[in-house]
MMTF fields as JSON, N, C-alpha, C and O atoms, coordinates in Angstrom:
{
  "mmtfVersion": "1.0.0",
  "mmtfProducer": "UNKNOWN",
  "numBonds": 395,
  "numAtoms": 396,
  "numGroups": 99,
  "numChains": 1,
  "numModels": 1,
  "chainsPerModel": [1],
  "groupsPerChain": [99],
  "chainIdList": ["A"],
  "bondAtomList": [4, 2, 8, 6, 12, 10, 16, 14, 20, 18, 24, 22, 28, 26, 32, 30, 36, 34, 40, 38, 44, 42, 48, 46, 52, 50, 56, 54, 60, 58, 64, 62, 68, 66, 72, 70, 76, 74, 80, 78, 84, 82, 88, 86, 92, 90, 96, 94, 100, 98, 104, 102, 108, 106, 112, 110, 116, 114, 120, 118, 124, 122, 128, 126, 132, 130, 136, 134, 140, 138, 144, 142, 148, 146, 152, 150, 156, 154, 160, 158, 164, 162, 168, 166, 172, 170, 176, 174, 180, 178, 184, 182, 188, 186, 192, 190, 196, 194, 200, 198, 204, 202, 208, 206, 212, 210, 216, 214, 220, 218, 224, 222, 228, 226, 232, 230, 236, 234, 240, 238, 244, 242, 248, 246, 252, 250, 256, 254, 260, 258, 264, 262, 268, 266, 272, 270, 276, 274, 280, 278, 284, 282, 288, 286, 292, 290, 296, 294, 300, 298, 304, 302, 308, 306, 312, 310, 316, 314, 320, 318, 324, 322, 328, 326, 332, 330, 336, 334, 340, 338, 344, 342, 348, 346, 352, 350, 356, 354, 360, 358, 364, 362, 368, 366, 372, 370, 376, 374, 380, 378, 384, 382, 388, 386, 392, 390],
  "bondOrderList": [1, 1, 1, 1, 1, 1, 1, 1, 1, 1, 1, 1, 1, 1, 1, 1, 1, 1, 1, 1, 1, 1, 1, 1, 1, 1, 1, 1, 1, 1, 1, 1, 1, 1, 1, 1, 1, 1, 1, 1, 1, 1, 1, 1, 1, 1, 1, 1, 1, 1, 1, 1, 1, 1, 1, 1, 1, 1, 1, 1, 1, 1, 1, 1, 1, 1, 1, 1, 1, 1, 1, 1, 1, 1, 1, 1, 1, 1, 1, 1, 1, 1, 1, 1, 1, 1, 1, 1, 1, 1, 1, 1, 1, 1, 1, 1, 1, 1],
  "groupList": [{"groupName": "MET", "atomNameList": ["N", "CA", "C", "O"], "elementList": ["N", "C", "C", "O"], "formalChargeList": [0, 0, 0, 0], "bondAtomList": [1, 0, 2, 1, 3, 2], "bondOrderList": [1, 1, 2], "singleLetterCode": "M", "chemCompType": "L-PEPTIDE LINKING"}, {"groupName": "ARG", "atomNameList": ["N", "CA", "C", "O"], "elementList": ["N", "C", "C", "O"], "formalChargeList": [0, 0, 0, 0], "bondAtomList": [1, 0, 2, 1, 3, 2], "bondOrderList": [1, 1, 2], "singleLetterCode": "R", "chemCompType": "L-PEPTIDE LINKING"}, {"groupName": "THR", "atomNameList": ["N", "CA", "C", "O"], "elementList": ["N", "C", "C", "O"], "formalChargeList": [0, 0, 0, 0], "bondAtomList": [1, 0, 2, 1, 3, 2], "bondOrderList": [1, 1, 2], "singleLetterCode": "T", "chemCompType": "L-PEPTIDE LINKING"}, {"groupName": "LEU", "atomNameList": ["N", "CA", "C", "O"], "elementList": ["N", "C", "C", "O"], "formalChargeList": [0, 0, 0, 0], "bondAtomList": [1, 0, 2, 1, 3, 2], "bondOrderList": [1, 1, 2], "singleLetterCode": "L", "chemCompType": "L-PEPTIDE LINKING"}, {"groupName": "GLU", "atomNameList": ["N", "CA", "C", "O"], "elementList": ["N", "C", "C", "O"], "formalChargeList": [0, 0, 0, 0], "bondAtomList": [1, 0, 2, 1, 3, 2], "bondOrderList": [1, 1, 2], "singleLetterCode": "E", "chemCompType": "L-PEPTIDE LINKING"}, {"groupName": "ILE", "atomNameList": ["N", "CA", "C", "O"], "elementList": ["N", "C", "C", "O"], "formalChargeList": [0, 0, 0, 0], "bondAtomList": [1, 0, 2, 1, 3, 2], "bondOrderList": [1, 1, 2], "singleLetterCode": "I", "chemCompType": "L-PEPTIDE LINKING"}, {"groupName": "PHE", "atomNameList": ["N", "CA", "C", "O"], "elementList": ["N", "C", "C", "O"], "formalChargeList": [0, 0, 0, 0], "bondAtomList": [1, 0, 2, 1, 3, 2], "bondOrderList": [1, 1, 2], "singleLetterCode": "F", "chemCompType": "L-PEPTIDE LINKING"}, {"groupName": "VAL", "atomNameList": ["N", "CA", "C", "O"], "elementList": ["N", "C", "C", "O"], "formalChargeList": [0, 0, 0, 0], "bondAtomList": [1, 0, 2, 1, 3, 2], "bondOrderList": [1, 1, 2], "singleLetterCode": "V", "chemCompType": "L-PEPTIDE LINKING"}, {"groupName": "GLY", "atomNameList": ["N", "CA", "C", "O"], "elementList": ["N", "C", "C", "O"], "formalChargeList": [0, 0, 0, 0], "bondAtomList": [1, 0, 2, 1, 3, 2], "bondOrderList": [1, 1, 2], "singleLetterCode": "G", "chemCompType": "PEPTIDE LINKING"}, {"groupName": "ASN", "atomNameList": ["N", "CA", "C", "O"], "elementList": ["N", "C", "C", "O"], "formalChargeList": [0, 0, 0, 0], "bondAtomList": [1, 0, 2, 1, 3, 2], "bondOrderList": [1, 1, 2], "singleLetterCode": "N", "chemCompType": "L-PEPTIDE LINKING"}, {"groupName": "SER", "atomNameList": ["N", "CA", "C", "O"], "elementList": ["N", "C", "C", "O"], "formalChargeList": [0, 0, 0, 0], "bondAtomList": [1, 0, 2, 1, 3, 2], "bondOrderList": [1, 1, 2], "singleLetterCode": "S", "chemCompType": "L-PEPTIDE LINKING"}, {"groupName": "TYR", "atomNameList": ["N", "CA", "C", "O"], "elementList": ["N", "C", "C", "O"], "formalChargeList": [0, 0, 0, 0], "bondAtomList": [1, 0, 2, 1, 3, 2], "bondOrderList": [1, 1, 2], "singleLetterCode": "Y", "chemCompType": "L-PEPTIDE LINKING"}, {"groupName": "LYS", "atomNameList": ["N", "CA", "C", "O"], "elementList": ["N", "C", "C", "O"], "formalChargeList": [0, 0, 0, 0], "bondAtomList": [1, 0, 2, 1, 3, 2], "bondOrderList": [1, 1, 2], "singleLetterCode": "K", "chemCompType": "L-PEPTIDE LINKING"}, {"groupName": "ALA", "atomNameList": ["N", "CA", "C", "O"], "elementList": ["N", "C", "C", "O"], "formalChargeList": [0, 0, 0, 0], "bondAtomList": [1, 0, 2, 1, 3, 2], "bondOrderList": [1, 1, 2], "singleLetterCode": "A", "chemCompType": "L-PEPTIDE LINKING"}, {"groupName": "TRP", "atomNameList": ["N", "CA", "C", "O"], "elementList": ["N", "C", "C", "O"], "formalChargeList": [0, 0, 0, 0], "bondAtomList": [1, 0, 2, 1, 3, 2], "bondOrderList": [1, 1, 2], "singleLetterCode": "W", "chemCompType": "L-PEPTIDE LINKING"}, {"groupName": "GLN", "atomNameList": ["N", "CA", "C", "O"], "elementList": ["N", "C", "C", "O"], "formalChargeList": [0, 0, 0, 0], "bondAtomList": [1, 0, 2, 1, 3, 2], "bondOrderList": [1, 1, 2], "singleLetterCode": "Q", "chemCompType": "L-PEPTIDE LINKING"}, {"groupName": "PRO", "atomNameList": ["N", "CA", "C", "O"], "elementList": ["N", "C", "C", "O"], "formalChargeList": [0, 0, 0, 0], "bondAtomList": [1, 0, 2, 1, 3, 2], "bondOrderList": [1, 1, 2], "singleLetterCode": "P", "chemCompType": "L-PEPTIDE LINKING"}],
  "groupTypeList": [0, 1, 2, 3, 3, 4, 3, 5, 1, 5, 5, 6, 3, 6, 6, 5, 7, 7, 8, 5, 5, 2, 6, 7, 5, 9, 10, 5, 11, 3, 12, 5, 8, 5, 2, 13, 4, 12, 11, 13, 8, 6, 8, 6, 5, 13, 13, 6, 7, 3, 6, 6, 7, 3, 11, 1, 9, 12, 14, 15, 6, 10, 8, 14, 11, 12, 8, 12, 8, 1, 15, 12, 3, 16, 12, 12, 3, 10, 12, 11, 3, 5, 3, 10, 13, 5, 6, 3, 3, 3, 3, 16, 16, 7, 3, 9, 3, 3, 16],
  "groupIdList": [1, 2, 3, 4, 5, 6, 7, 8, 9, 10, 11, 12, 13, 14, 15, 16, 17, 18, 19, 20, 21, 22, 23, 24, 25, 26, 27, 28, 29, 30, 31, 32, 33, 34, 35, 36, 37, 38, 39, 40, 41, 42, 43, 44, 45, 46, 47, 48, 49, 50, 51, 52, 53, 54, 55, 56, 57, 58, 59, 60, 61, 62, 63, 64, 65, 66, 67, 68, 69, 70, 71, 72, 73, 74, 75, 76, 77, 78, 79, 80, 81, 82, 83, 84, 85, 86, 87, 88, 89, 90, 91, 92, 93, 94, 95, 96, 97, 98, 99],
  "secStructList": [7, 2, 2, 2, 2, 2, 2, 2, 2, 2, 2, 2, 2, 2, 2, 2, 2, 2, 2, 2, 2, 2, 2, 2, 2, 2, 2, 2, 2, 2, 2, 6, 6, 7, 7, 6, 6, 6, 6, 2, 2, 2, 2, 2, 2, 2, 2, 2, 2, 2, 2, 2, 2, 2, 2, 2, 2, 6, 4, 4, 4, 4, 1, 1, 7, 7, 7, 1, 7, 7, 7, 7, 7, 7, 2, 2, 2, 2, 2, 2, 2, 2, 2, 2, 2, 2, 2, 2, 2, 2, 2, 2, 2, 2, 2, 2, 2, 7, 7],
  "xCoordList": [16.697, 17.197, 16.05, 16.106, 14.997, 13.855, 13.181, 12.708, 13.139, 12.518, 13.297, 12.701, 14.608, 15.45, 15.267, 15.173, 15.216, 14.982, 13.622, 13.493, 12.617, 11.282, 11.264, 10.599, 11.981, 12.055, 12.727, 12.263, 13.798, 14.476, 13.538, 13.505, 12.781, 11.815, 10.736, 10.364, 10.228, 9.199, 9.74, 9.066, 10.94, 11.54, 11.736, 11.425, 12.249, 12.458, 11.127, 11.016, 10.116, 8.799, 8.205, 7.613, 8.369, 7.824, 8.396, 7.648, 9.721, 10.326, 9.956, 9.714, 9.91, 9.567, 8.103, 7.8, 7.199, 5.759, 5.284, 4.612, 5.62, 5.174, 5.834, 5.206, 7.08, 7.743, 7.051, 6.846, 6.689, 6.002, 4.619, 4.239, 3.867, 2.519, 2.586, 1.799, 3.508, 3.647, 4.058, 3.555, 4.961, 5.379, 4.194, 4.015, 3.393, 2.233, 1.222, 0.687, 0.959, -0.001, 0.467, -0.318, 1.733, 2.26, 2.245, 1.995, 2.505, 2.445, 1.026, 0.822, 0.048, -1.351, -1.741, -2.409, -1.328, -1.632, -1.028, -1.678, 0.193, 0.831, 0.1, -0.04, -0.364, -1.07, -2.407, -2.847, -3.053, -4.329, -4.162, -5.148, -2.911, -2.646, -2.593, -2.809, -2.315, -2.221, -0.75, 0.0, -0.334, 1.057, 1.309, 0.723, 2.186, 2.437, 3.106, 2.858, 3.946, 4.656, 3.704, 3.911, 2.671, 1.743, 0.913, 0.599, 0.563, -0.311, 0.367, -0.322, 1.683, 2.406, 2.135, 2.166, 1.876, 1.628, 0.388, 0.381, -0.659, -1.877, -1.599, -2.044, -0.867, -0.545, 0.332, 0.14, 1.307, 2.184, 1.428, 1.633, 0.552, -0.227, -1.163, -1.311, -1.79, -2.669, -1.867, -2.335, -0.674, 0.165, 0.577, 0.6, 0.901, 1.273, 0.108, 0.302, -1.09, -2.271, -2.532, -2.814, -2.439, -2.636, -1.572, -1.876, -0.325, 0.738, 0.447, 0.63, -0.004, -0.315, -1.397, -1.28, -2.445, -3.532, -3.031, -3.339, -2.264, -1.713, -0.814, -0.902, 0.048, 0.97, 0.225, 0.469, -0.682, -1.37, -2.313, -2.515, -2.896, -3.867, -3.264, -3.875, -2.089, -1.555, -0.091, 0.237, 0.78, 2.222, 2.817, 3.879, 2.183, 2.773, 2.772, 3.532, 1.94, 1.856, 2.872, 3.018, 3.573, 4.561, 5.986, 6.917, 6.177, 7.498, 8.187, 7.762, 9.273, 10.079, 9.546, 9.778, 8.844, 8.381, 7.195, 6.232, 7.267, 6.199, 5.653, 5.061, 5.837, 5.435, 3.965, 3.159, 3.637, 2.258, 1.849, 2.689, 0.55, 0.038, -0.126, -0.375, 0.005, -0.151, -1.609, -2.031, -2.356, -3.743, -4.14, -3.565, -5.115, -5.596, -6.327, -6.819, -6.379, -7.197, -8.664, -9.019, -9.518, -10.957, -11.428, -10.931, -12.391, -12.86, -13.394, -13.173, -14.085, -14.644, -13.526, -13.624, -12.47, -11.341, -10.602, -10.172, -10.45, -9.793, -10.559, -9.964, -11.864, -12.694, -12.583, -12.475, -12.612, -12.498, -11.156, -11.109, -10.073, -8.745, -8.614, -8.034, -9.139, -9.071, -9.9, -9.467, -11.083, -11.904, -11.23, -11.34, -10.542, -9.801, -8.677, -8.445, -7.987, -6.917, -7.476, -6.881, -8.604, -9.233, -9.65, -9.468, -10.21, -10.575, -9.355, -9.425, -8.237, -7.01, -6.497, -5.927, -6.69, -6.258, -7.146, -6.672, -8.416, -9.348, -9.385, -9.943, -8.812, -8.842, -8.038, -8.541, -6.835, -6.087, -6.783, -6.741, -7.425, -8.144, -9.267, -9.509, -9.95, -11.016, -10.434, -10.966, -9.359, -8.724, -8.13, -8.073, -7.694, -7.126, -8.197, -7.888, -9.434, -10.522, -10.961, -11.493, -10.74, -11.126, -10.177, -8.983, -10.703, -9.834, -8.9, -8.116],
  "yCoordList": [11.575, 11.748, 11.91, 11.411, 12.631, 12.818, 11.493, 11.295, 10.59, 9.292, 8.504, 7.858, 8.549, 7.852, 8.445, 7.707, 9.765, 10.406, 10.02, 9.792, 9.946, 9.569, 8.11, 7.778, 7.253, 5.852, 5.719, 4.958, 6.446, 6.443, 6.976, 6.451, 8.011, 8.58, 7.57, 7.446, 6.844, 5.83, 4.736, 4.324, 4.27, 3.21, 3.694, 2.976, 4.903, 5.464, 5.593, 5.17, 6.18, 6.307, 4.944, 4.768, 3.981, 2.649, 2.041, 1.571, 2.053, 1.441, 2.174, 1.538, 3.485, 4.248, 4.048, 3.667, 4.3, 4.26, 2.845, 2.624, 1.89, 0.51, -0.056, -0.817, 0.308, -0.14, 0.373, -0.381, 1.647, 2.219, 1.605, 1.233, 1.498, 0.918, -0.528, -0.931, -1.312, -2.713, -2.82, -3.683, -1.958, -1.964, -1.663, -2.337, -0.666, -0.307, -1.444, -1.78, -2.034, -3.137, -4.318, -4.882, -4.698, -5.822, -5.517, -6.413, -4.273, -3.899, -4.035, -4.519, -3.608, -3.73, -5.201, -5.599, -6.0, -7.43, -8.069, -8.888, -7.709, -8.273, -7.843, -8.636, -6.604, -6.116, -6.82, -6.984, -7.237, -7.924, -9.444, -10.182, -9.908, -11.324, -12.166, -13.377, -11.563, -12.291, -12.429, -11.456, -13.628, -13.817, -13.099, -13.429, -12.12, -11.27, -12.052, -11.771, -13.025, -13.78, -14.623, -14.802, -15.132, -16.005, -15.249, -15.797, -14.006, -13.232, -11.979, -11.041, -11.945, -10.751, -10.439, -9.274, -11.437, -11.217, -10.373, -9.543, -10.574, -9.788, -8.307, -7.452, -8.013, -6.621, -5.981, -4.815, -6.741, -6.194, -5.893, -4.845, -6.807, -6.585, -5.385, -4.571, -5.278, -4.133, -2.831, -1.835, -2.824, -1.626, -1.273, -0.097, -2.273, -2.028, -1.433, -0.504, -1.955, -1.435, 0.015, 0.861, 0.303, 1.675, 2.614, 3.749, 2.145, 2.954, 3.23, 4.352, 2.212, 2.366, 3.422, 4.26, 3.379, 4.347, 5.752, 6.712, 5.869, 7.174, 7.739, 8.919, 6.895, 7.379, 7.815, 8.901, 6.971, 7.285, 8.476, 9.208, 8.683, 9.766, 11.066, 12.124, 11.013, 12.214, 12.469, 13.518, 11.525, 11.778, 11.826, 12.421, 11.228, 11.24, 12.642, 12.915, 13.516, 14.865, 15.815, 16.945, 15.379, 16.245, 15.788, 16.264, 14.886, 14.338, 15.027, 16.083, 14.398, 14.957, 14.587, 15.317, 13.479, 13.017, 13.862, 14.039, 14.375, 15.225, 14.683, 15.439, 13.397, 12.814, 12.459, 12.895, 11.65, 11.236, 10.164, 9.564, 9.94, 8.868, 9.233, 8.356, 10.489, 10.919, 11.299, 12.411, 10.38, 10.664, 9.881, 8.837, 10.395, 9.737, 8.445, 8.27, 7.553, 6.352, 6.761, 7.747, 6.03, 6.323, 6.163, 5.313, 6.993, 6.983, 5.616, 5.173, 4.96, 3.647, 2.632, 1.843, 2.66, 1.759, 2.083, 1.177, 3.375, 3.77, 3.239, 2.697, 3.395, 2.891, 1.38, 0.848, 0.691, -0.768, -1.212, -2.139, -0.557, -0.921, -0.626, -1.424, 0.499, 0.836, -0.145, -0.582, -0.497, -1.491, -2.861, -3.593, -3.204, -4.467, -4.459, -5.46, -3.332, -3.221, -3.324, -3.979, -2.688, -2.779, -4.215, -4.71, -4.889, -6.296, -7.143, -7.999, -6.902, -7.651, -7.359, -8.24, -6.145, -5.797, -6.441, -6.78, -6.608, -7.203, -8.725, -9.367, -9.299, -10.75, -11.52, -12.531, -11.108, -11.876, -12.029, -13.123, -10.985, -11.227, -12.252, -13.039, -12.249, -13.222, -14.618, -15.576, -14.747, -16.061, -16.59, -17.802, -15.7, -16.107, -16.709, -17.546, -16.285, -16.818, -18.204, -18.968, -18.53, -19.849, -20.915, -20.66, -22.115, -23.184, -23.746, -24.646],
  "zCoordList": [-18.289, -16.935, -15.933, -14.808, -16.381, -15.477, -15.143, -14.024, -16.115, -15.885, -14.849, -13.987, -14.92, -13.942, -12.551, -11.57, -12.46, -11.164, -10.59, -9.387, -11.448, -10.987, -10.523, -9.541, -11.217, -10.809, -9.441, -8.592, -9.234, -7.925, -6.848, -5.735, -7.172, -6.223, -5.865, -4.698, -6.864, -6.614, -5.701, -4.756, -5.976, -5.155, -3.721, -2.77, -3.57, -2.237, -1.487, -0.336, -2.147, -1.524, -1.179, -0.115, -2.085, -1.849, -0.568, 0.29, -0.443, 0.738, 2.02, 3.045, 1.979, 3.176, 3.549, 4.68, 2.619, 2.913, 3.216, 4.224, 2.363, 2.59, 3.853, 4.589, 4.104, 5.333, 6.579, 7.531, 6.585, 7.748, 7.923, 9.033, 6.832, 6.929, 7.404, 8.261, 6.864, 7.269, 8.727, 9.446, 9.177, 10.581, 11.504, 12.519, 11.161, 11.978, 12.0, 13.056, 10.847, 10.772, 11.615, 12.377, 11.488, 12.265, 13.752, 14.558, 14.134, 15.554, 16.092, 17.206, 15.298, 15.72, 15.831, 16.786, 14.862, 14.925, 16.175, 16.826, 16.512, 17.706, 18.974, 19.905, 19.021, 20.211, 20.423, 21.561, 19.338, 19.513, 19.536, 19.55, 19.539, 19.726, 18.467, 18.527, 17.348, 16.084, 15.728, 15.8, 15.346, 14.957, 13.635, 12.605, 13.691, 12.525, 11.394, 10.221, 11.731, 10.7, 9.856, 8.656, 10.496, 9.803, 8.756, 7.7, 9.049, 8.171, 7.614, 7.214, 7.581, 7.126, 5.658, 5.264, 4.859, 3.431, 3.178, 2.269, 3.97, 3.799, 4.04, 3.274, 5.098, 5.411, 4.356, 4.011, 3.833, 2.807, 1.529, 0.916, 1.119, -0.104, 0.076, -0.835, 1.245, 1.509, 1.482, 0.93, 2.067, 2.062, 0.634, 0.27, -0.169, -1.561, -2.346, -3.129, -2.145, -2.854, -2.439, -3.287, -1.14, -0.681, -1.243, -1.612, -1.309, -1.903, -3.377, -3.849, -4.1, -5.518, -5.735, -6.629, -4.92, -5.048, -4.709, -5.416, -3.633, -3.264, -4.347, -4.685, -4.89, -5.914, -7.168, -7.693, -7.646, -8.9, -8.772, -9.741, -7.585, -7.44, -6.912, -7.06, -6.305, -5.671, -6.031, -6.584, -5.723, -5.765, -7.165, -7.346, -8.154, -9.494, -10.102, -11.031, -9.593, -10.14, -9.524, -9.99, -8.487, -7.839, -8.116, -7.466, -9.057, -9.341, -10.496, -10.963, -10.95, -12.03, -13.41, -14.374, -13.519, -14.832, -15.279, -14.532, -16.485, -17.023, -18.34, -19.111, -18.613, -19.886, -19.947, -19.125, -20.952, -21.185, -20.179, -19.508, -20.093, -19.258, -17.798, -16.97, -17.468, -16.078, -15.844, -16.16, -15.298, -14.971, -13.731, -13.425, -13.035, -11.828, -12.185, -13.3, -11.207, -11.372, -11.361, -10.715, -12.06, -11.967, -10.515, -9.777, -10.126, -8.734, -8.32, -7.193, -9.217, -8.917, -8.633, -7.694, -9.449, -9.253, -7.962, -7.248, -7.658, -6.41, -5.202, -4.27, -5.222, -4.123, -3.996, -2.891, -5.135, -5.131, -4.544, -3.736, -4.945, -4.435, -2.946, -2.21, -2.494, -1.069, -0.254, 0.812, -0.737, -0.036, -0.014, 0.97, -1.08, -1.119, -0.076, 0.602, 0.046, 1.037, 2.453, 3.309, 2.7, 4.024, 4.305, 5.418, 3.299, 3.463, 3.818, 4.699, 3.129, 3.423, 4.83, 5.473, 5.312, 6.667, 7.728, 8.812, 7.424, 8.387, 8.321, 9.211, 7.3, 7.126, 8.185, 8.674, 8.564, 9.571, 10.922, 11.485, 11.478, 12.742, 12.595, 13.51, 11.456, 11.229, 11.066, 11.625, 10.316, 10.126, 11.423, 11.632, 12.286, 13.567, 14.492, 15.34, 14.325, 15.15, 14.725, 15.531, 13.462, 12.968, 13.5, 13.656, 13.78, 14.308, 13.277, 13.579]
}
């Protein structure tokens, strides 16, 4: 039962957090003159990666599931994933400048 509750919690957090991050990213892109529809995939993937890092390093320890396999991501991998997400967020403005 705890596993099912944790799965529901993950889904709920995913839709809320990724939805908010994607909305903010698309709003920023629109304000600087980038068509959000054309580059929406980059923002969604970056939001998903950030959610994954947040969940694995912070939120998984405050949930209902208490089984095996609960450990933080290695610091090097966390940094790599966060830098990848930042790169994905900065890519649409650069691609928009290219002809």
